[in-house]
N, C-alpha and C positions, 0 to 999 in steps of 0.2 A: 504494500500500500504506500502511496505517495503522501508525504507530509507537506502541508503548505509552507512556503518559504517564510511568510509572515502571517502567523495565526491571528494576530490582532486585526488584520485587514480581512482575512478569509472569513472569519465568523460573521461580521456584519454583512458581507456580500452574500453569504449563505442565507442569513435571516431576511435579507431584502429580496431573495429569490433571483439574484443575478447569477449565482452558481448553484449547482446541486451538491456535489461533494467532490473532493479532490480525486482526479483521475478519470472521471466519467467523460470529460470533454475530449480526451484523446481517443477513446473508443468511438465516440460520436463522430469525430472528424474522419476516422477511418471508414466507418459505415457510410457516411454521407458521400465521401469520395467514391466509394464503390458503387453506390446508387447512381451517381452522376456519370459513371463510366470512366472515371479518372484513375490515374495511378494512385496508390495509397500514399499518404504523407510520409516523408522520411524524417527521422529524428537522429541527429548526430550530436554526440557529446564531444566537445573540444575545449581544452583548457578550462575546465570547470564550468562551462556554459553549455546549454542545450540549444541547438539550432533546429528549427522546424522548417521543412520545405514542402509547400503545397503546390500542386500542379494545376495548370489551367487547361481548359479544353483547347484543342487545336482547331482553329476556324477552318471550315471547309471552303475550298475555293470553288467558284462557279465553273461549270464545265468549259465555258469559253476561255476562261483564264488558264485553266489546266492545259487546254490544247495549245494556247499561245506559248506557255512556259515550255511545254514539251517540244514544240517546233523550234523555239529559240535555243533550247539546250541541245537539240539535235544538230542545228546549224553550227553552233559554237564547237561542238565536239567534232563535227566533220571538218571544220576549218582548222582546228587544232591537229587532227589526224593528218590532214594534207600537209600542214607545215612541218610536222614531225616525220612525214613520209611513212606513216603507219596506216595499214588497212583498217577501216572502221568496222568491218563485219567480223573481225577475228576476236574482238573483245566484247564483253558484256557491258551493258550500260553502267553498272556499278563500278567496274574497273575503269571505264572511260571517264567517269565522273571523278574518280579518285585521282587519276592522272591529271585531269583538268584542274582539280583543286591544288595539286602540287605545283603545276605550271603557274597557276594564278599566284600562289605564295611566292614563287621565284620572281615573277614579274612585279609583284608588289614590293619586293626587296629592292628593286632597282628603279622603282617608279619616281621617287623624289630625288635620289642622289645616286650617281653611278657607283657601282660596287664591283669588288673583285669577284672572280669566278667562285671562289670558295664560299663567299657569302650567299650567292645564289644557290649553290649546291646544298648548303646547310638549311636554307629556307625550304628546300624541297624534301629535306630529310634523307638525302641519299649519302651513302658512305663511299661509293666508288666514284672517284674523279673521272676515270675513263668512261664509265657508263654515263655519267652526267654529261661529259663533253660530247661523246658520240651520239647519245640518244636525245639530248635536249638542247644544250647550248649551241652547238654547231648547226643543227637543223633550224632552230628558231632564228639564228643569226642569218642563215641563208634565205630564210623566208621573209626577212626584213622586220622581225619583231624586236631584235636587239642589235645594237651596233657597238663597236669598240670605241673607246674614247681616244685611242692612239692606234689607228688602223695600220700605220707604217711599221709598228713594232708589236706584232701579235704575241710575242713571248716575253715582253717586258714585265718585270715584277710590279711595275706601276699600272699595268693594264687594268682598265675598268670597263664595265658594260653598262649601257643605259638603254632605257625603253624608247622605242620609236613610236611615232604616231599610230602605226599599224598595230603594234603590240598594245598600246594604250587603248585603242578602240576595242580590241578583243577583250581586254581586262575590264573595261567599263561595261560592256555588254554582259560579261560573265558575272560581274558583281550585282547585276539586276536580278539574277536568278535566286529563287529561295534556296537556302542552304539546308542540307539534311540534318 
């Protein structure tokens, strides 16, 4: 059984019918969440405090909006696949979206300030520099999404990459999609 933190406040609240008894509200929240078709509340104890997380219902999109989002995401994924020289039919939508999110993270890393290759690689969460270079940086550079800040010295330790207007346009369109 739970004990009230401040019994001097709990007793008058009980007498005024603002509360029933300690602990019944938690079970009531769980039951009402279940009735509403929501995930049950989560309770986390951290550093001597209890945090409660309540979940909201996910609003349903109109069928027209869903179709527009699907068409936009399909065109963005096709554009990305073409830029990476990857066939679109060989991967599932889930994998394609995961790659698109990684590419978006990389492009966001160079959106404001030109960055070194390692910064882009880390933004994608890739450990292999060779895979990153061959699979992403080089194809996106050739497709005109990225440019070197010092094109005359491709191996310079000061070499940085920046986002082009073409890459920015793709990133802006990608950022309009609802995220999973």
